[in-house]
Structure formats: C-alpha cells, structure tokens
C-alpha positions in Angstrom: -52.7 7.2 -74.1 -55.4 4.9 -75.3 -58.4 3.9 -73.2 -58.6 0.1 -72.6 -61.3 -1.6 -74.5 -63.9 -3.8 -72.8 -62.2 -6.8 -74.4 -58.8 -5.8 -72.8 -60.6 -5.3 -69.4 -62.3 -8.7 -69.7 -58.9 -10.3 -70.6 -57.3 -8.9 -67.5 -60.2 -10.2 -65.4 -59.9 -13.6 -66.9 -56.1 -13.6 -66.2 -56.8 -12.6 -62.6 -59.4 -15.3 -62.2 -57.1 -17.9 -63.6 -54.4 -16.8 -61.2 -56.8 -17.3 -58.3 -57.7 -20.7 -59.5 -54.0 -21.6 -59.7 -53.6 -20.6 -56.1 -56.5 -22.7 -55.0 -55.3 -25.6 -57.1 -51.8 -25.4 -55.4 -53.5 -25.6 -52.0 -55.7 -28.6 -53.1 -52.7 -30.4 -54.7 -50.6 -29.9 -51.6 -53.4 -31.2 -49.4 -53.9 -34.3 -51.6 -50.2 -35.1 -51.5 -50.3 -34.6 -47.7 -47.9 -31.7 -47.7 -47.7 -28.1 -48.7 -44.8 -25.9 -47.6 -45.2 -22.9 -45.2 -43.3 -20.8 -47.8 -45.8 -21.7 -50.6 -48.8 -20.9 -48.4 -47.1 -17.6 -47.3 -46.6 -16.7 -51.0 -50.2 -17.5 -51.8 -51.5 -15.4 -48.9 -49.4 -12.4 -50.0 -50.4 -12.8 -53.7 -54.1 -12.9 -52.7 -53.8 -9.8 -50.5 -52.2 -8.0 -53.4 -54.9 -9.1 -55.7 -57.6 -8.0 -53.3 -56.1 -4.5 -53.4 -56.4 -4.4 -57.2 -59.9 -5.6 -57.4 -63.2 -3.8 -56.7 -65.6 -6.6 -57.7 -67.4 -7.8 -54.5 -67.9 -11.3 -55.8 -64.2 -11.8 -56.7 -63.1 -10.3 -53.4 -65.3 -12.9 -51.6 -63.5 -15.6 -53.6 -60.2 -14.1 -52.7 -61.2 -14.0 -49.1 -62.3 -17.7 -49.1 -59.1 -18.9 -50.7 -57.0 -16.8 -48.3 -58.9 -18.2 -45.3 -58.2 -21.7 -46.5 -54.5 -20.9 -47.0 -54.3 -19.4 -43.5 -56.0 -22.4 -41.9 -53.6 -24.8 -43.6 -50.6 -22.5 -42.5 -51.9 -22.5 -38.9 -52.1 -26.3 -39.0 -48.5 -26.6 -40.2 -47.3 -24.2 -37.6 -49.2 -26.0 -34.8 -47.8 -29.4 -35.9 -44.3 -28.2 -36.8 
C-alpha cells in the first residue's frame, strides 16, 4: 500500500469543497426559482451529514453545518406550507 501524497490529499479536499459548493448552489438555485423539492433537500442534508463524518477540519465542518442548517430551514418551510 502506498501512502497518499500531499497532492492527493489536497485533491480530495478540493473535491469535497466543490461538492459542498454544489449543494449550496442547488439550494440557492431552487430558492431563486421559487421551488426546491423536499426530496432534493433531504438528499442534500444526508450528503452533508455523511461529509461531516469524513472530515476533521473544524473550518470545513462549520461550512457543512451552515449549509445543512440552511437546507433544514428550507425543508421546514416546505413542510409547513405543504
């Protein structure tokens, strides 16, 4: 087994960050259009929880928490209205 290089570790970190940005963009896009599905928000929340489990960086965990909170707020609004 080979040890991962710092470049490989950085690449994985970049991929994770890009995934988080995609989740946030999906929420933003749905809000701008005036609708985001409960299923989509649920999938985003699950993906963020899974990402939190993999990550030990406190700064990134805070970003995950912030995005997850936004998704949960939007989900609660949909459940209240629907």
